[in-house]
N, C-alpha and C positions, 0 to 999 in steps of 0.2 A: 576481646583482649586475649593475648596468649599468655603462656607461662612465663614467669620472670626468668630473665637470663641467669644462667648457672655460673656462678663464680667459684663454686666448690661442687663436690659430686652431688649434693642435695640442696635444692633451693631452700632458703630460709624465709622467703616471702612468697605467699601464694596470691593469685589474682583471679577474680571472676567478674563477669559482667551479667547482670540479670536486669533486663529492661534498661532503664537509664541510670541504675545504681551500680557503681563498681565497688566490689568488696576487696580489701587488701587485708590479708591475714598474716600475722607474724607467726612462723611455724617453728618454734623451738620450745615445745611444751616441757621438755626435760629440764630446761634451764629457765622455766617461768617466762619465756619470750624475752629475755635479756637480749640486748643487741650485742653481737659479737663482731668479728672483723668483716665478714661478708654482708651482714644485714643491713647496715646504713646504706650502702651502694645499691642494694637490691630494693630497698624501700624507696629510695629516691627515684630510682628508674620506674617503679610501679606507680608512683605519684605522677611523675612526668608523663608517663603513657596514659594515665587517666585524664590528666589535663589536656593532652593532645587529641583525645578521643572526643569528637563532637557529639556523640551519643550520650556521654556521661553527664548527668545532671547532679549527682551527689556521690560521695565517696565515704565508705564506712571502713574505719581502720579498726581492726579487731585482732585477737590472738586465739590460737588453738589451745586446747588444754584449759586449766583452771586460772590462768592469768592472761590478761590482754597485753600487758607490757610492764616489765619490772626494772626498766632502766638498763645500765651498762653492766655487762658480764665481766667482773673484775678478773676473772681467770684469763681473759684476753687482753689485759692491760699490762704493758711493760712498767714494772714497779719503779725503774730508774727514771724514766722520763714522764710517766703518767700518761702515755699515749698508747693507742692500740698498737700491738706488735705487727710487724709485716712479715 
């Protein structure tokens, strides 16, 4: 598997394949791996790529740093609409 497509200057989702195990790591340790604007699309693409890869038998979803996943980053939410900012 290759690196996740970059929707910003730095990928927020890392991918690796070892044997038949794909590892997908959320990479925003400074924000406890909360999802921001780019991460949901990158995570979706990583999961779809793993699903398409006939060598993948298992997928591990983890995070870098001290948290694996801490939900939505509210600094990326438009308070008026409650939706991610564009």
